C-alpha positions as CSV (number, residue, x, y, z in Angstrom):
1,M,85.3,67.4,81.2
2,A,83.5,68.0,77.6
3,G,80.1,66.2,77.0
4,T,78.0,66.0,73.8
5,H,75.6,68.8,72.7
6,E,73.0,66.8,73.9
7,E,74.1,66.0,77.2
8,A,75.2,69.4,78.3
9,H,71.7,70.6,77.5
10,N,70.6,68.0,80.0
11,I,72.7,68.7,82.3
12,F,72.7,72.9,82.7
13,P,69.0,73.0,83.7
14,Q,69.3,70.4,86.4
15,I,72.3,72.4,87.7
16,Y,70.8,76.1,87.0
17,F,67.4,75.4,88.5
18,G,68.2,73.0,90.9
19,S,70.7,75.2,92.7
20,L,69.1,78.0,92.2
21,L,65.9,76.4,93.9
22,A,67.5,75.2,96.8
23,A,69.2,78.8,97.2
24,G,65.5,80.4,96.5
25,L,64.5,77.6,99.9
26,L,66.9,78.6,102.0
27,M,66.3,82.7,101.6
28,F,62.2,81.3,102.1
29,L,63.1,79.8,105.4
30,L,65.1,82.6,106.7
31,H,62.8,85.1,105.7
32,R,60.2,83.3,107.4
33,R,62.4,83.1,110.9
34,W,63.9,86.8,110.6
35,G,60.6,88.1,109.1
36,A,62.5,90.1,106.2
37,L,65.9,89.5,104.9
38,P,68.6,91.8,106.0
39,K,69.6,95.0,104.1
40,P,72.7,97.0,103.7
41,G,73.8,97.6,107.5
42,E,71.6,95.4,108.9
43,R,72.6,92.0,111.0
44,F,73.4,89.2,108.6
45,Y,73.9,91.3,105.2
46,D,77.2,91.0,104.8
47,G,77.7,87.3,105.3
48,I,74.8,86.8,103.0
49,I,76.6,88.8,100.1
50,L,79.5,87.2,101.2
51,V,78.3,83.4,100.6
52,L,76.5,84.8,97.7
53,G,79.4,86.5,96.0
54,L,81.7,83.7,96.5
55,W,78.9,81.2,95.0
56,C,79.7,84.0,91.3
57,L,83.4,83.8,91.8
58,G,83.6,79.7,92.0
59,G,81.3,79.7,89.1
60,L,83.6,81.8,87.0
61,L,86.7,80.3,88.3
62,I,85.2,76.8,87.2
63,D,84.2,78.0,83.9
64,A,87.1,79.8,82.8
65,F,89.4,76.4,83.8
66,A,87.0,74.9,81.7
67,H,87.7,77.3,78.8
68,I,91.4,77.1,79.2
69,G,91.8,73.1,80.0
70,G,89.4,72.8,76.4
71,R,87.1,71.4,78.6
72,V,84.3,73.0,76.8
73,D,81.8,71.6,74.1
74,D,80.2,73.4,71.3
75,T,77.2,75.1,73.2
76,F,76.8,78.0,75.8
77,F,74.4,75.3,77.8
78,T,77.5,73.6,79.8
79,E,77.8,72.2,83.4
80,W,80.2,75.4,83.9
81,H,77.9,77.9,82.5
82,A,75.2,76.4,85.2
83,V,77.2,76.8,88.0
84,W,78.4,80.6,86.9
85,Y,75.4,82.1,85.6
86,S,73.3,80.6,89.1
87,G,75.9,82.2,91.0
88,A,75.3,85.3,89.3
89,T,71.8,85.3,89.3
90,A,71.2,84.4,93.2
91,Y,73.9,87.4,93.7
92,G,72.5,89.6,91.5
93,A,68.4,88.5,92.6
94,Y,69.4,89.6,96.2
95,I,71.4,92.8,95.0
96,F,68.4,93.8,93.6
97,Y,66.3,93.2,96.9
98,A,68.4,94.9,99.0
99,V,68.0,98.3,97.3
100,M,64.3,97.6,96.3
101,P,62.4,101.2,96.6
102,E,59.4,101.1,99.4
103,G,56.9,100.8,96.8
104,G,58.7,97.6,95.3
105,V,58.3,95.7,92.7
106,G,55.9,97.1,91.3
107,E,57.3,100.9,91.8
108,M,60.2,99.0,90.0
109,L,58.6,97.9,87.0
110,R,56.5,101.7,86.7
111,R,59.9,103.8,86.8
112,P,62.4,101.1,86.1
113,F,65.2,104.5,85.3
114,G,63.8,106.7,87.9
115,V,64.5,103.9,90.1
116,L,68.2,103.2,89.4
117,S,68.9,106.8,89.4
118,D,67.8,106.8,92.6
119,V,70.0,104.3,94.1
120,A,72.6,105.8,96.6
121,P,75.5,106.0,94.8
122,E,77.6,103.4,97.0
123,H,75.3,100.6,95.6
124,R,75.0,102.0,91.5
125,P,78.4,99.4,91.0
126,G,76.8,96.5,92.0
127,V,73.2,97.3,90.7
128,W,74.7,98.5,87.0
129,G,77.2,95.7,87.0
130,I,74.1,92.9,87.5
131,I,72.5,94.9,84.5
132,V,75.6,94.6,82.2
133,F,76.4,91.2,82.9
134,F,73.2,89.7,82.1
135,I,72.7,91.8,79.0
136,S,76.3,90.5,78.0
137,G,75.1,86.9,79.2
138,F,72.2,86.8,76.6
139,G,74.4,87.9,74.1
140,D,77.0,85.7,75.2
141,M,74.2,82.8,74.2
142,I,73.4,83.9,71.0
143,W,77.2,84.2,70.1
144,H,78.0,80.8,71.3
145,E,75.3,78.8,69.4
146,T,75.7,80.5,66.4
147,L,79.5,81.4,65.9
148,G,81.3,78.4,68.4
149,V,82.8,78.5,71.4
150,E,86.4,80.3,72.3
151,S,89.4,78.4,73.9
152,S,92.7,79.6,75.0
153,L,93.0,83.3,74.4
154,D,90.1,84.1,72.5
155,I,87.9,84.3,75.9
156,L,89.5,87.0,76.7
157,L,88.9,88.6,73.2
158,S,85.0,87.5,72.6
159,P,82.8,90.7,73.0
160,T,80.4,89.3,75.0
161,H,83.0,88.3,77.6
162,I,84.3,91.5,77.7
163,G,81.1,92.7,78.9
164,L,80.7,89.7,81.2
165,F,84.2,90.8,82.7
166,A,83.3,94.3,83.0
167,G,79.7,93.7,84.7
168,L,81.2,91.0,86.8
169,I,83.7,93.4,88.1
170,L,81.5,95.9,88.8
171,S,78.9,93.7,90.6
172,V,81.6,92.0,92.9
173,T,82.9,95.4,94.2
174,G,79.5,96.4,95.4
175,P,80.2,95.4,98.8
176,F,83.7,96.8,98.4
177,W,82.1,100.8,97.3
178,S,79.5,100.2,99.6
179,A,81.9,99.9,102.7
180,W,83.6,102.5,101.3
181,A,80.9,104.5,101.9
182,D,80.1,103.2,105.7
183,P,81.9,105.5,107.9
184,Q,82.2,102.3,110.5
185,S,83.2,99.9,108.1
186,G,86.4,98.0,108.8
187,Q,86.9,99.6,112.3
188,S,86.7,96.4,114.5
189,G,89.3,93.6,112.9
190,L,89.5,91.1,110.1
191,R,85.9,89.9,110.1
192,S,84.6,93.9,109.6
193,Q,87.0,93.7,106.6
194,A,85.7,90.8,105.2
195,L,83.4,92.2,102.5
196,P,85.7,94.9,100.9
197,I,88.5,92.5,100.8
198,F,86.1,90.0,99.4
199,G,85.0,92.7,96.5
200,L,88.4,93.9,95.6
201,G,90.0,90.5,95.8
202,A,87.1,88.7,93.7
203,A,87.4,91.7,91.0
204,W,91.2,91.0,91.0
205,C,90.6,87.3,90.0
206,V,88.2,88.8,87.2
207,V,91.1,91.2,85.9
208,L,93.9,88.4,86.6
209,L,91.9,86.1,83.8
210,M,92.0,89.1,81.5
211,V,95.7,89.6,81.6
212,R,97.0,86.1,82.5
213,Y,98.4,86.1,78.8
214,S,101.0,88.2,80.5
215,H,101.5,87.2,84.0
216,P,105.0,85.8,84.6
217,W,103.6,83.0,87.0
218,I,100.8,81.9,85.1
219,D,102.4,82.6,81.2
220,G,105.4,79.9,81.9
221,I,109.4,81.0,82.0
222,G,109.5,79.1,78.8
223,E,107.9,82.7,77.3
224,Y,110.4,84.6,78.6
225,C,113.7,82.8,79.4
226,Y,116.4,83.1,77.6
227,T,117.9,79.9,76.2
228,Q,121.6,78.4,76.9
229,G,121.2,74.9,76.5
230,Y,118.1,74.9,78.8
231,D,115.4,73.1,76.8
232,I,112.4,75.1,78.7
233,C,113.3,78.2,77.2
234,W,111.8,79.0,73.7
235,N,113.3,82.4,72.9
236,N,116.8,82.2,71.2
237,D,116.5,86.1,70.7
238,Y,117.8,87.6,73.9
239,N,116.2,91.1,73.4
240,E,113.0,89.4,72.6
241,A,112.9,86.9,75.9
242,L,113.3,90.4,78.2
243,G,110.7,92.2,76.5
244,I,108.4,89.9,77.2
245,G,109.3,89.2,80.8
246,M,109.4,92.7,81.5
247,R,106.2,93.7,79.9
248,S,104.7,90.9,82.3
249,F,106.4,92.1,85.2
250,L,105.4,95.6,84.7
251,L,101.5,94.9,84.1
252,Q,101.4,93.1,87.3
253,A,103.3,95.4,89.6
254,A,101.2,98.5,88.4
255,L,97.7,95.8,88.8
256,T,99.4,94.7,92.5
257,A,99.9,98.4,93.3
258,G,96.4,99.6,92.7
259,I,95.0,96.5,94.4
260,L,96.9,97.2,97.7
261,L,96.2,101.0,97.3
262,M,92.8,100.8,96.8
263,F,92.3,99.1,100.2
264,L,95.1,101.1,101.9
265,R,93.8,104.0,100.8
266,R,90.0,104.0,102.7
267,W,91.6,101.1,105.6
268,E,94.3,100.7,108.2
269,P,94.5,96.7,107.2
270,A,93.9,94.4,110.3
271,P,96.2,91.2,111.3
272,G,95.4,88.8,108.4
273,A,93.8,91.4,106.1
274,L,96.5,91.8,103.6
275,A,97.3,87.8,103.6
276,V,93.5,86.8,102.8
277,L,93.5,89.7,100.1
278,L,96.9,88.2,98.3
279,G,95.2,85.2,99.1
280,F,92.7,86.0,96.4
281,H,95.8,86.3,93.6
282,A,97.2,83.0,95.1
283,L,93.7,81.4,94.0
284,G,93.1,83.3,90.8
285,A,96.3,82.4,89.2
286,W,96.7,78.8,90.8
287,V,93.4,78.2,88.8
288,Y,94.3,79.9,85.8
289,A,97.9,78.1,85.8
290,E,96.0,75.0,85.7
291,F,96.2,74.0,88.9
292,D,99.8,74.1,88.9
293,R,101.2,73.4,92.7
294,D,103.7,75.6,92.5
295,V,101.4,78.9,91.4
296,A,99.7,78.0,94.8
297,V,103.1,77.8,96.8
298,M,104.2,80.9,95.9
299,G,101.2,82.7,95.7
300,I,100.4,81.7,99.7
301,A,104.6,82.5,100.3
302,W,104.0,86.2,98.6
303,A,100.4,86.7,100.6
304,L,102.6,85.5,104.3
305,L,105.5,87.6,103.5
306,V,103.5,90.6,102.8
307,E,101.0,90.4,106.0
308,A,104.5,89.6,107.9
309,L,105.6,93.2,106.5
310,R,102.2,94.7,107.6
311,F,104.3,96.7,110.6
312,M,105.9,99.1,107.8
313,W,102.5,100.4,106.8
314,T,101.1,100.6,110.8
315,K,104.7,102.5,111.0
316,G,104.1,105.1,108.5
317,W,106.3,103.5,105.5
318,R,104.2,103.6,103.0
319,A,106.2,103.7,99.7
320,S,108.3,101.5,101.4
321,F,105.9,99.0,102.2
322,V,104.0,99.2,98.9
323,A,107.7,98.9,96.7
324,T,108.9,95.9,98.9
325,S,105.3,93.8,98.3
326,V,105.4,94.6,94.8
327,A,109.0,93.7,94.1
328,L,108.6,90.5,96.5
329,Q,106.5,89.3,93.2
330,A,109.0,89.0,91.1
331,V,111.2,88.1,94.0
332,V,109.4,84.5,94.9
333,L,109.2,83.9,91.4
334,Q,113.0,83.9,91.2
335,V,113.8,82.3,94.6
336,A,111.3,79.2,93.4
337,L,113.0,78.9,89.9
338,F,115.6,78.9,91.2
339,I,115.4,76.5,93.7
340,S,113.5,73.9,91.4
341,G,114.8,74.9,87.8
342,P,118.3,74.9,86.1
343,R,121.0,77.0,87.9
344,G,124.3,78.2,86.8
345,T,125.9,81.5,85.2
346,W,127.1,81.9,81.7
347,W,129.4,85.0,79.8
348,E,128.3,86.0,76.6
349,G,130.9,88.3,75.7
350,T,131.3,91.2,78.7
351,N,127.4,89.9,79.8
352,L,126.7,87.8,82.7
353,H,123.7,85.7,82.6
354,M,122.1,83.7,85.4
355,A,119.4,81.6,86.2
356,P,116.4,81.5,86.6
357,F,115.4,83.6,83.6
358,G,119.0,83.7,81.8
359,W,119.0,87.2,81.4
360,T,121.9,89.4,82.1
361,V,122.6,89.9,86.0
362,H,121.6,94.0,85.1
363,A,118.3,92.8,84.1
364,T,117.4,90.1,86.9
365,F,118.2,92.2,89.3
366,G,117.2,95.5,87.7
367,A,113.6,93.9,87.0
368,V,113.2,93.6,90.8
369,V,114.2,97.5,91.2
370,L,111.9,98.7,88.5
371,C,109.0,96.5,89.8
372,A,109.8,98.3,93.6
373,F,109.7,101.6,91.2
374,V,106.3,101.2,90.2
375,G,104.5,100.7,93.6
376,V,106.6,104.1,95.0
377,M,105.1,105.8,92.1
378,A,101.6,104.3,92.7
379,T,101.8,105.3,96.2
380,T,102.9,108.5,95.2
381,L,99.8,108.9,93.0
382,A,97.7,107.6,95.6
383,F,98.9,109.5,98.7
384,P,100.3,113.1,96.9
385,P,101.8,115.9,98.6
386,S,99.8,118.7,99.9
387,L,98.9,121.6,97.6
388,P,100.5,124.6,99.1
389,D,98.2,127.3,99.9
390,M,97.6,129.4,97.3
391,S,95.3,132.2,99.0
392,E,98.0,134.1,100.5
393,T,99.6,134.8,97.0
394,E,96.7,135.9,95.5
395,Q,96.3,138.4,98.0
396,A,99.8,139.4,97.6
């Protein structure tokens, strides 16, 4: 709920510094108990990064909902920002600790750029992401305090918010790239794949926020369904409605295929891994749709269906698995709307229109096929055919 400018300033430091103080005290106790806090590859490191990353992600989701729902006031110093930035501060501080050189803080202060260039490639996204995030965060504070607070789709276009999104994507994918470089990563079941799943899933949530205006689950059927006596549809122009809908379907198909293949290109999915990964999509879509229960149910159903089809991947049916998983995103929506919304068909000239979108029968089924085709193309790019051996040709 929005508060006054003065109230927000009073709450922000309590939440921000209070939560960081509690986290710092816990880290101090763990340091005393273990002798040192774990670094990459050491016991408990993955668990700590996962908890801190979830704190940061939770803050993003809370702040996004506050902006989408108009629950912000005229200041940067809101309770929503306090949760988000405290999580980002804790997460960033631990990332920097994890890659701290042997010379410690002193060496980092003496040659900051040298230390950053010495960071192993697999840790650079996380470190640079935190730097970009906090530079953008400082700029966001100035932006809000001088030019006001964005709402609705404006939150996606603010220059400082774009910097925050970019920095957050880099930082939350840090564990993903760190795990990618570890040859032993993900070899012992779901637990060993938790960190890369979190990194990829958290990035998916950030990207979903950036493209929520073109997500058929979040945007609402009213944007792209064609009216024929349906009060929920806003479009009387069939081609306009179809164009909006197909752009949304294809964008999400490409994003979904990319996310799935980034994980599958590196790891053989453990039982439950795909359900958890798609669970991040369900969480993000649910929050960005302002806690719409139907969106949450669709997200969970889609995650379970894809998990049930995991056998296709293990049998080597790569393109078929990805194509089916991507197409199911459209099918789940169609079935859910058909069950809960208007039903029926009607003719307009020689074209048969049908629920739930009011599109023609060609477009209704063709949309699913086209989404599947996106999955096939993405899989071909991720796993291209082997190049022929040109040495024999050159010798001839």
